[in-house]
C-alpha angles and dihedrals in degrees: 000000000000114000128239115253111248096164096066101024129055110219094032115259136200112262129180129198108226134182120239118202133194102232093207100050103020090232111154133211108197132199099029105170113230129181112230098230118177088182094062116091094206141021118261121203124207107253092222090065092053090051092050091052093049093239120160118232122220100235090177091067115057131160128213114240121196119200126212088258091056094254115147125218132172117226124201120217135236135187113234146129123256120198116207128160092352092306129112118222112195127189147062118336134184122241129226130187097236136105093241127048129213127241104212135191093277085075104020092058089062096057134053113232135184111213109198101190097171090058094035093235137113135193142172108278116239123189090211090054090050092054094053 
């Protein structure tokens, strides 16, 4: 089971390392840290990863993001593939200027996860595992 991150988040939070792929060239960027955030509507990709993969952002299409503190930011979009739990998620994603991205409900609602807060671990939920 992957561990929660207690060095960057207080209290500790579930974080997954995903792979981001350039759909045009197939070039991969592994181990991109992403917060598992069931409160986020969409997935946000660190802009530095997109730059390293040579992806072009669509500056003409930006979305307004509102933080919990009421701050407003505008996020450009990019087309890419995100690999998480042996699944490929293809499409348009928003960019943020942070070291860690955020896996939002547009991806989390497709997978079943077990968040084990008391043990600071998480894993993909499996019905067969639950019956054992």
